C-alpha positions in Angstrom: 78.7 76.7 30.2 76.8 78.6 27.2 76.9 82.1 26.2 74.0 84.3 25.1 76.2 86.9 22.9 79.7 87.3 22.4 82.8 85.1 22.9 83.1 82.4 25.2 86.4 83.9 26.5 83.9 85.9 28.6 84.1 83.1 30.7 87.6 83.7 31.4 86.5 85.9 34.4 85.3 82.7 36.4 88.2 81.4 36.6 90.8 84.2 37.7 91.5 82.2 40.7 93.5 79.6 38.8 94.6 81.9 35.9 96.4 84.8 37.8 99.7 84.3 40.1 99.2 83.6 44.0 100.5 86.6 44.6 97.5 88.4 43.4 95.1 88.8 46.6 92.7 91.2 45.6 91.7 92.0 41.8 90.2 94.7 39.9 88.4 93.2 37.0 87.2 95.4 34.1 85.5 94.8 30.9 87.5 96.0 27.5 84.4 98.2 26.7 84.9 101.0 29.2 87.0 104.3 30.2 88.1 104.8 33.8 87.5 108.7 34.0 88.7 109.2 37.3 91.0 107.8 40.6 89.6 104.6 41.2 92.4 103.8 43.8 89.9 103.9 47.1 89.1 100.4 45.8 92.2 98.8 46.3 91.8 99.4 50.2 88.2 99.5 50.8 86.7 97.2 53.7 85.0 94.6 51.6 83.3 93.2 54.6 84.1 89.6 54.1 82.2 89.7 50.5 83.4 87.7 47.5 83.2 90.6 45.4 81.7 94.3 45.0 80.0 95.9 41.9 77.5 98.2 40.6 74.1 97.1 40.9 72.7 96.0 37.6 69.2 97.0 36.9 67.2 94.1 36.7 63.3 92.9 37.6 62.3 91.0 40.6 61.3 88.1 37.2 64.9 87.7 36.2 65.7 87.7 39.6 63.9 84.5 40.8 64.8 83.0 37.7 68.0 82.9 38.6 67.1 81.7 41.9 67.5 85.0 43.6 65.2 87.8 45.5 65.4 91.5 46.0 67.7 90.9 49.2 70.3 90.1 47.1 72.7 92.2 45.7 72.6 92.0 41.5 75.6 93.6 40.2 76.7 94.2 36.4 79.8 92.2 36.0 81.7 94.4 33.9 83.6 95.9 36.7 84.0 93.8 39.9 86.2 93.9 42.8 87.2 90.6 43.8 89.0 89.2 46.9 91.0 86.3 45.0 92.5 85.3 48.6 88.8 84.0 49.4 88.0 82.7 46.0 90.6 80.3 46.2 90.1 79.7 49.5 86.7 78.6 48.8 87.3 76.9 45.5 85.2 79.6 43.9 85.4 78.3 40.3 84.3 75.1 40.9 81.2 76.8 42.6 80.4 78.5 39.5 80.4 75.7 37.6 78.0 73.4 40.0 75.7 76.7 39.5 76.3 76.3 35.6 75.3 72.7 35.8 72.2 73.0 37.4 70.7 75.4 35.1 71.9 73.0 32.2 74.6 75.6 31.1 71.7 77.7 29.8 71.9 80.9 32.6 70.6 84.1 32.1 73.2 86.6 30.7 75.8 83.9 30.9 78.8 84.3 32.9 77.2 87.6 34.7 74.0 85.5 35.9 76.8 82.8 37.3 78.6 85.3 39.4 75.3 86.6 40.9 73.7 83.5 41.4 76.6 81.3 42.5 78.0 84.5 45.0 74.2 84.7 46.1 74.5 86.4 49.4 78.4 87.5 49.3 78.3 90.4 47.1 78.8 94.2 48.1 76.7 97.2 46.2 79.3 99.9 45.0 78.8 103.5 44.1 77.2 103.5 40.9 79.9 106.0 39.9 82.1 102.6 39.3 80.0 101.6 36.6 77.8 103.6 34.6 76.3 101.7 32.0 74.8 103.0 29.0 71.2 102.1 30.3 71.7 105.3 32.8 71.9 107.5 29.6 70.0 105.8 27.2 67.1 106.2 29.3 66.0 108.7 32.0 65.6 107.9 35.8 61.7 107.0 35.6 62.1 105.2 32.0 64.6 103.1 33.7 62.5 102.2 36.3 59.5 101.1 33.7 61.8 99.3 31.5 63.8 97.3 34.0 61.1 97.5 36.8 64.3 96.6 39.7 62.9 96.0 43.1 65.8 97.6 44.8 67.8 100.1 42.7 69.9 103.4 43.4 67.7 106.7 44.0 67.7 109.2 41.1 70.1 111.8 43.0 72.7 109.0 43.3 72.6 108.0 39.6 72.6 112.0 38.4 75.5 112.4 40.6 77.0 108.9 38.9 76.6 110.3 35.4 77.7 113.8 36.3 80.7 112.5 38.3 81.6 108.8 36.6 84.8 107.1 37.6 83.9 104.5 35.0 82.1 104.2 32.2 80.9 101.0 30.6 79.8 100.9 27.3 77.4 98.0 27.5 75.2 96.9 24.5 72.1 98.9 23.9 69.0 98.5 21.5 68.9 102.4 21.6 72.0 103.3 20.7 75.5 102.4 19.4 79.3 101.7 21.2 81.5 104.0 20.4 83.6 102.3 17.6 80.5 102.4 15.8 80.0 105.1 13.4 76.9 107.0 14.7 77.6 106.9 18.4 75.6 109.6 20.4 77.1 108.5 23.7 77.5 111.6 26.2 80.9 110.0 26.5 82.0 109.5 23.0 84.2 112.6 22.8 86.4 111.2 25.6 86.6 107.9 24.4 87.5 109.1 20.9 90.4 111.5 22.5 91.9 108.1 23.9 91.3 106.0 20.9 93.4 108.6 19.0 96.7 107.9 21.2 96.3 104.3 20.3 97.9 102.3 17.4 94.5 102.1 15.8 93.6 105.8 15.6 94.2 105.9 12.1 91.3 103.2 11.5 88.1 104.2 10.3 84.6 103.9 12.4 83.1 100.5 12.2 79.3 100.4 10.2 77.2 98.3 12.7 75.8 95.3 11.0 73.5 93.1 13.2 72.2 94.8 16.4 70.8 93.0 19.8 67.1 93.2 20.7 65.3 93.9 17.1 61.8 93.4 18.9 62.5 96.5 21.3 64.0 98.5 18.4 60.8 97.9 16.5 58.5 98.8 19.6 60.6 102.2 20.0 60.2 102.9 16.1 56.1 102.2 16.0 54.9 103.9 19.1 55.7 107.0 21.0 58.2 107.2 23.8 56.1 106.5 26.8 54.7 103.9 25.4 57.5 102.2 23.9 59.0 102.0 27.3 56.3 100.5 28.9 55.4 97.6 26.4 58.9 97.1 26.2 59.5 97.1 29.5 56.8 94.0 30.3 58.8 92.1 27.1 61.9 92.6 28.5 61.5 92.2 32.4 58.4 90.2 32.8 57.3 88.1 29.6 61.1 86.9 28.8 62.1 85.4 32.0 58.4 84.2 32.7 58.9 82.2 29.0 62.7 81.3 29.9 61.0 79.5 33.0 58.2 78.0 31.5 60.9 76.3 29.3 63.2 75.1 31.8 60.8 73.1 33.7 
């Protein structure tokens, strides 16, 4: 397995069935870059309908879905928040399924562990309400811009996204070329204040904000710097959602 970005430790979530005790039957996996803003206890008892895991749909294009062997009818989630039937994972030896899927791509799976989860568990993922994972793209773009930029064949409605942003259960500070995460100086995320409020209660309260060095997607930032907003969204969307997955597919052959 190879990571596109971040640490190899991100793959640890694929081995929860082995890493956690047998007494753990259902698990809510949460990335470390998020805030729980409201009651999430209903997830402990919700009907998973026999699915292996549940999560919030990521906003991903048809071309990127095809690269992972998926179609519009398949639920593709952001893997930063996953409700997992760990008992079922053990019974079906899901860790081995993950490894087999990764090997079929020579380890070069799009979005690393997230791509592995979605590709390997094809057809067995349940979509949650977006309030359970309000990732940064929901805030960086208007709804129409997000549809133009990411081009998802299936996604939540405008009303569902707005309700989630106004009443989030979980806010996820995902990487974005348009904004900074809250531990960097200059963050303008709407939930920065709440994040900072909690930070002040931790052992790291006295630490200064970091200065962001290398940032992801320099091409995207350049496009938004050169072109007017509407044109930039369209141009960056073509590159991100159509051209990149097409080129990856060609190189994979």
